[in-house]
C-alpha positions in Angstrom: 34.4 11.4 78.8 37.4 10.1 80.7 37.9 10.6 84.4 40.7 13.1 83.7 38.5 15.1 81.4 35.7 15.2 84.0 38.1 16.3 86.7 39.5 19.0 84.5 36.0 20.3 83.6 35.0 20.4 87.3 38.3 22.2 88.2 37.6 24.8 85.5 34.1 25.3 86.8 35.2 25.8 90.4 38.1 28.0 89.4 35.7 30.3 87.5 33.1 30.2 90.4 35.7 31.0 93.1 37.4 33.6 91.0 34.2 35.5 90.7 32.5 34.6 94.0 35.3 35.5 96.4 35.9 39.1 95.3 32.1 39.7 95.3 31.9 38.2 98.8 34.8 40.4 100.1 33.1 43.5 98.8 29.6 42.6 100.1 30.9 41.6 103.6 33.1 44.7 103.8 30.3 47.0 102.9 28.0 45.3 105.4 30.6 45.6 108.2 31.3 49.3 107.4 27.7 50.4 107.1 25.4 47.9 108.9 27.6 46.3 111.6 28.2 42.6 112.5 24.8 41.9 113.9 23.0 42.9 110.6 25.6 40.9 108.7 24.6 37.8 110.8 21.0 38.5 109.9 21.8 38.6 106.2 23.7 35.3 106.6 20.6 33.7 108.3 18.6 34.7 105.2 20.7 32.3 103.2 19.8 29.2 105.2 17.6 27.9 102.5 19.1 26.4 99.3 17.2 28.8 97.0 18.4 31.9 98.9 21.9 30.6 99.0 21.9 30.0 95.3 20.6 33.5 94.7 23.2 35.1 96.9 25.9 33.0 95.2 24.7 34.2 91.8 24.6 37.8 92.8 28.1 37.7 94.4 29.4 35.9 91.2 28.1 38.7 89.0 29.5 41.3 91.4 32.9 39.6 91.3 33.0 39.7 87.5 32.0 43.4 87.6 35.0 44.0 89.9 37.2 42.3 87.4 35.8 44.6 84.7 36.5 47.6 86.8 40.0 46.4 87.3 40.6 46.0 83.5 39.0 49.3 82.5 40.0 51.6 85.3 42.4 50.2 87.9 44.9 48.7 85.5 45.2 51.9 83.5 45.5 54.0 86.7 48.2 51.8 88.1 50.2 52.0 84.8 49.7 55.8 84.7 51.1 56.3 88.2 53.8 53.6 87.5 52.9 51.4 90.4 52.5 48.3 88.2 54.1 47.7 84.8 51.5 46.1 82.4 52.3 43.1 80.3 54.5 44.0 77.3 53.6 41.8 74.4 56.4 43.1 72.3 59.0 42.3 75.0 57.4 38.9 75.5 57.9 38.1 71.8 61.6 38.5 72.2 61.8 35.7 74.7 63.6 32.6 73.3 60.7 30.3 74.3 58.3 32.3 72.2 60.6 32.5 69.2 61.4 28.7 69.5 57.7 27.8 69.7 57.0 30.1 66.7 59.6 28.2 64.7 58.1 24.8 65.6 54.7 26.0 64.5 56.1 27.5 61.3 57.8 24.2 60.5 54.4 22.5 60.6 52.9 24.8 58.0 53.1 24.6 54.3 52.2 28.2 53.6 52.2 31.5 55.6 54.7 32.2 58.3 53.9 31.6 61.9 55.4 35.0 62.8 52.3 36.6 61.1 50.2 35.0 63.9 49.2 37.1 66.9 50.7 36.5 70.3 47.5 35.2 71.7 47.0 32.9 68.7 50.3 31.2 69.3 49.7 31.0 73.0 46.4 29.2 72.3 48.3 26.7 70.2 50.7 26.1 73.0 47.8 25.6 75.4 46.2 23.2 72.9 49.2 21.0 72.2 50.4 20.7 75.8 48.0 19.7 78.6 50.6 20.6 81.2 50.9 24.1 79.7 47.2 24.5 79.7 46.9 23.4 83.3 49.6 25.7 84.6 48.4 28.6 82.4 44.9 28.3 83.8 46.3 28.1 87.3 48.4 31.2 87.0 45.5 33.1 85.3 43.1 32.0 88.1 45.5 33.4 90.8 45.9 36.6 88.8 42.1 37.1 88.5 41.6 36.3 92.1 44.2 38.8 93.3 42.9 41.5 91.0 39.3 41.0 92.0 39.9 40.9 95.7 42.3 43.9 95.4 39.6 45.9 93.5 37.1 45.1 96.3 39.5 46.3 99.0 40.3 49.5 97.0 36.5 50.2 96.7 36.1 49.6 100.4 39.0 52.0 101.2 37.5 54.8 99.0 34.1 54.2 100.5 35.5 54.5 104.0 37.4 57.7 103.2 34.4 59.3 101.5 31.9 58.5 104.2 34.4 59.5 107.0 34.9 62.9 105.4 31.5 63.7 104.0 28.9 61.8 106.1 30.3 59.8 109.1 26.7 58.9 110.1 26.6 56.4 107.2 29.3 54.3 109.0 28.4 51.9 111.7 29.6 53.2 115.1 31.9 50.5 116.6 32.7 50.8 120.3 36.4 50.2 119.7 37.3 51.7 116.3 40.5 51.8 114.4 41.2 55.4 113.2 39.8 55.5 109.7 43.0 56.9 108.1 44.9 53.8 109.4 42.2 51.4 108.2 42.0 53.1 104.8 45.8 52.9 104.4 45.7 49.3 105.4 43.0 48.4 102.9 44.8 50.3 100.1 48.2 48.7 101.0 46.7 45.3 100.8 45.0 46.2 97.5 48.2 47.4 96.0 50.0 44.3 97.1 47.4 42.1 95.5 47.5 44.1 92.3 51.3 43.6 92.0 50.9 39.9 92.8 48.1 39.6 90.2 50.2 41.2 87.5 53.1 38.9 88.3 50.9 35.8 87.8 49.3 37.3 84.7 52.7 37.7 83.1 53.5 34.1 84.0 50.2 32.9 82.6 50.9 34.7 79.3 54.6 33.6 78.9 55.0 30.2 80.7 53.0 28.0 78.3 55.5 28.4 75.5 58.4 27.0 77.4 56.3 24.1 78.8 54.9 23.2 75.4 58.4 23.3 73.9 59.8 21.0 76.6 56.9 18.6 76.2 57.0 18.5 72.4 60.8 18.2 72.2 61.1 15.5 74.9 58.4 13.5 73.2 60.1 13.8 69.9 63.4 12.8 71.5 61.8 9.8 73.3 60.1 8.6 70.1 63.3 9.0 68.2 65.1 6.9 70.7 62.7 4.0 70.5 63.8 1.0 68.4 61.6 0.4 65.4 60.5 -3.2 64.7 61.3 -4.6 61.2 58.3 -6.0 59.4 
């Protein structure tokens, strides 16, 4: 394994770890601050002083983070599309982009049978990610940002609904702070931040799904042009 491959593997691992851990940590810390207070939160942090406890906490938060991403895919994304606050990725529209059509033609030219247009969108995208390291790097980066925004946004939305439900139905479940922000203001702030993150996450998701084609085309065509311009040595 080369140094570049090792660095890429480490980057993938930490991207996946951070993408799951951060949303889980946001939800856990938010729930602790709402219901237990800052002093109990500090006590929980002290429990993680040992390596084994820290690893257990990290694993739990990682699992919670991925559960939040599942909630976003199955519930939040459909709800946002239904109330027209976020437009989902349109695969049919993306297929009409010139970069997709051009890359499909390049792939089709490499085949002896069967048309590339019969391939699914994700199949051709995987080909683009495979033939272009730059496209794969940027595609992963955009997808990581999208997942991080959606995960943290889902955590904030859950905190907002938890705050509203407890404030209306059972205020005793909330920790009594000496100087409290009115709960409607705090709930609106959390929901506003969540919506902003959802919109931003959708923007980067669309970029992650569409950008690799143009990058792969540029890399392949420039390489072809550079090789064509090199003088060939006569035997």
